[in-house]
N, C-alpha and C positions, 0 to 999 in steps of 0.2 A: 502493500499500498503507499502510496506517496504521501509525503511528508508535508502537512498545510504550509509549514513555513515555507518550505522548499517552491511550493506553487504560489505561494504570495511573492516570494521575492522573483521569481521567472517572469510573473503576470506584472509586477509593478516597475521593474528595474529595466532601463535600454539595455542591450546587450552588452555595452562598454561597463556600466555601473554595474551588472551582472558579475563580469570578469573581475573587476576591481573585488566585488563583494567575496567572490570565491577565493581569489588570492588571497585576501586577508583572512578568512575564515579558514584556510588551509595552510596558513602561513609561508603562502608562496612569494617569492622574489622574480623580477622579471626574468633572471636566468632561467629558473626553474619553470616559469612558462616557456619559455623559447624551447628550453628541453624536451616539455610536453607537447609543444605544437609543432617542433620541428621546423621552425624558423627562428631567425637572429634576433638579438636581442633590438637590435635598434627597430626591427618589424614590430615588434610586441611594444617598444613605446610608441612608435609610431600610431598603432593601434589604439593605444590606451589615451593617447591624445587626440584622438578623431580625426586623423589624418588619411588612415587607410580604413577599407570597410574589410568585413570579415567574409572570406572565400569560403566555399562548400567545404572544402579540406579541412580548415581551420574550425569550421562550426561542426564537422562529423567528431575532429578530435578532442573538442570542448565536452561535446555530447557525452563521448565515450568515457572520458577520463571522469568528468563529474555526475556521469549517470542521469544527466536532464534531457528534457525533449528538445528537438532540434528548433521547435517553435520559439523558444526562449531566446537563442541566439540569431535565430531568422526574423527578424522584425527590423523595420526602419527606424533610422536614427541619423541623426544630420551630421554630417563628416564637416570639418575645419577646411576653408580653403586657405 
């Protein structure tokens, strides 16, 4: 059964806020996320700074690692230009 708090967080936070929350909750640094997502630390920083969107591959890795629904990460949010 899905945790109600997890469901609330998935529904209330934009994908980047959710990633930041997960990083804090799991005590992960940028380096750790880079390893989990198989991308560079610079790419993680750009994602966290709303400069680069989430690819399907990154969303899949996030879902697998954190056991969340794809819809939690596959939602619109505004990128910085």
